[in-house]
LOFI-272562 format. One record per residue (C-alpha): z, x, y. Coordinates in nm, 3 decimals. Each point is the difference from the previous one (the first is absolute). Layout:
BEGIN
+---------+---------+---------+
!       Z !       X !       Y !
+---------+---------+---------+
!       Z !       X !       Y !
...
+---------+---------+---------+
This chain:
BEGIN
+---------+---------+---------+
!       Z !       X !       Y !
+---------+---------+---------+
!   0.000 !   0.000 !   0.000 !
!  -0.104 !   0.140 !   0.336 !
!   0.243 !  -0.007 !   0.291 !
!  -0.124 !  -0.057 !   0.352 !
!   0.181 !   0.031 !   0.328 !
!   0.047 !  -0.331 !   0.170 !
!  -0.133 !  -0.038 !   0.351 !
!   0.350 !   0.004 !   0.157 !
!   0.091 !   0.316 !  -0.198 !
!  -0.324 !   0.165 !   0.107 !
!   0.064 !  -0.088 !   0.366 !
!   0.351 !   0.148 !  -0.020 !
!  -0.133 !   0.317 !  -0.162 !
!  -0.272 !   0.040 !   0.265 !
!   0.253 !  -0.060 !   0.280 !
!   0.229 !   0.266 !  -0.144 !
!  -0.283 !   0.253 !  -0.025 !
!  -0.111 !  -0.079 !   0.356 !
!   0.357 !   0.044 !   0.129 !
!   0.034 !   0.335 !  -0.179 !
!  -0.324 !   0.135 !   0.148 !
!   0.084 !  -0.148 !   0.339 !
!   0.350 !   0.155 !  -0.004 !
!  -0.149 !   0.346 !  -0.062 !
!  -0.253 !  -0.046 !   0.278 !
!   0.270 !  -0.124 !   0.238 !
!   0.221 !   0.299 !  -0.084 !
!  -0.289 !   0.240 !   0.058 !
!  -0.090 !  -0.167 !   0.328 !
!   0.359 !   0.031 !   0.123 !
!  -0.007 !   0.372 !  -0.087 !
!  -0.339 !   0.047 !   0.167 !
!   0.122 !  -0.174 !   0.315 !
!   0.310 !   0.222 !  -0.005 !
!  -0.222 !   0.309 !  -0.010 !
!  -0.202 !  -0.133 !   0.293 !
!   0.324 !  -0.075 !   0.188 !
!   0.100 !   0.366 !  -0.043 !
!  -0.333 !   0.087 !   0.162 !
!   0.064 !  -0.240 !   0.291 !
!   0.362 !   0.113 !   0.043 !
!  -0.094 !   0.367 !  -0.012 !
!  -0.268 !  -0.061 !   0.261 !
!   0.232 !  -0.202 !   0.227 !
!   0.279 !   0.260 !  -0.016 !
!  -0.219 !   0.314 !  -0.010 !
!   0.170 !   0.087 !  -0.331 !
!  -0.207 !   0.215 !  -0.237 !
!   0.249 !  -0.049 !  -0.286 !
!  -0.060 !  -0.376 !  -0.005 !
!  -0.373 !   0.066 !   0.002 !
!   0.036 !   0.246 !  -0.287 !
!   0.176 !  -0.275 !  -0.198 !
!  -0.308 !  -0.219 !   0.042 !
!  -0.278 !   0.250 !  -0.076 !
!  -0.095 !   0.197 !  -0.307 !
!   0.016 !   0.373 !   0.089 !
!  -0.376 !   0.037 !  -0.063 !
!  -0.104 !  -0.302 !   0.209 !
!  -0.269 !   0.020 !   0.265 !
!  -0.070 !  -0.163 !   0.335 !
!  -0.363 !  -0.072 !   0.082 !
!  -0.154 !  -0.136 !   0.319 !
!  -0.296 !   0.024 !   0.237 !
!   0.056 !   0.174 !   0.334 !
!  -0.279 !   0.028 !   0.259 !
!  -0.244 !  -0.108 !  -0.269 !
!   0.103 !   0.271 !  -0.245 !
!   0.176 !  -0.034 !  -0.334 !
!   0.347 !   0.156 !   0.003 !
!   0.239 !   0.066 !  -0.289 !
!   0.344 !   0.152 !   0.012 !
!   0.250 !   0.062 !  -0.280 !
!   0.311 !  -0.212 !   0.029 !
!   0.220 !   0.309 !   0.029 !
!  -0.170 !   0.078 !   0.334 !
!   0.041 !  -0.363 !   0.108 !
!   0.376 !   0.029 !  -0.055 !
!   0.013 !   0.280 !   0.261 !
!  -0.096 !  -0.254 !   0.268 !
!   0.346 !  -0.161 !  -0.048 !
!   0.304 !   0.190 !   0.130 !
!   0.286 !  -0.252 !   0.043 !
!  -0.043 !   0.039 !   0.375 !
!  -0.122 !  -0.339 !   0.123 !
!  -0.023 !  -0.369 !  -0.074 !
!  -0.336 !  -0.162 !  -0.049 !
!  -0.022 !  -0.364 !   0.111 !
!  -0.262 !  -0.202 !  -0.183 !
!  -0.043 !  -0.334 !  -0.170 !
!  -0.046 !   0.039 !  -0.374 !
!  -0.196 !  -0.239 !  -0.217 !
!  -0.099 !  -0.014 !  -0.365 !
!  -0.321 !  -0.198 !  -0.046 !
!   0.005 !   0.008 !  -0.379 !
!   0.122 !   0.173 !  -0.313 !
!  -0.254 !   0.016 !  -0.283 !
!   0.150 !   0.137 !  -0.321 !
!  -0.130 !   0.022 !  -0.353 !
!   0.181 !   0.198 !  -0.267 !
!   0.104 !   0.336 !   0.140 !
!  -0.235 !  -0.006 !   0.300 !
!   0.033 !  -0.177 !   0.335 !
!  -0.164 !  -0.025 !   0.341 !
!   0.178 !  -0.111 !   0.317 !
!  -0.167 !  -0.084 !   0.332 !
!   0.235 !   0.039 !   0.295 !
!   0.008 !   0.056 !   0.372 !
!   0.217 !   0.175 !   0.255 !
!  -0.065 !  -0.158 !   0.340 !
!   0.106 !   0.202 !   0.304 !
!  -0.031 !  -0.110 !   0.365 !
!  -0.354 !   0.132 !   0.054 !
!  -0.136 !   0.064 !  -0.351 !
!   0.056 !  -0.075 !  -0.364 !
!  -0.049 !   0.170 !  -0.332 !
!  -0.134 !  -0.204 !  -0.289 !
!   0.066 !   0.181 !  -0.326 !
!  -0.092 !  -0.047 !  -0.362 !
!   0.264 !   0.157 !  -0.223 !
!  -0.081 !   0.071 !  -0.364 !
!   0.306 !   0.022 !  -0.222 !
!   0.065 !   0.097 !  -0.360 !
!   0.306 !  -0.076 !  -0.209 !
!   0.125 !   0.348 !  -0.089 !
!   0.305 !   0.116 !  -0.192 !
!   0.177 !   0.004 !   0.339 !
!  -0.110 !  -0.356 !   0.080 !
!  -0.277 !  -0.133 !   0.224 !
!  -0.143 !   0.276 !   0.222 !
!  -0.275 !   0.000 !   0.260 !
!  -0.269 !   0.236 !  -0.131 !
!  -0.254 !  -0.051 !   0.278 !
!  -0.013 !  -0.150 !   0.344 !
!  -0.319 !  -0.082 !   0.186 !
!   0.047 !  -0.088 !   0.361 !
!  -0.188 !  -0.153 !   0.292 !
!   0.123 !   0.025 !   0.360 !
!  -0.099 !  -0.280 !   0.236 !
!   0.053 !   0.024 !   0.377 !
!   0.071 !  -0.312 !   0.210 !
+---------+---------+---------+
């Protein structure tokens, strides 16, 4: 005699599986947003240690300046932050797109006369979610 799952049992099973997958995604998104908040906080407070907590040590920053492609290692980027000033800007996360151990976050830092719109690529490493690359666009107002 064959046994079949009843429709209610099947619905309960599917709901449980959906909740399990959703719980993992929610947990990852919270961790990703925490990494991005370290980036924002480090930028606001000029604190390279907070930035180092957000980035993988081999990460890169890429952008176009005066029509030319620029790339700097993240270790050089950290030298721009010296705990010597406060940066006032409005931060915004447009989206978090995560699948498995990879994620992309679109965000902005809006200052009084310009803004940066960044795309952060993150990977889930042994140390947690880390930004492995940042591409940036500066827009003047």
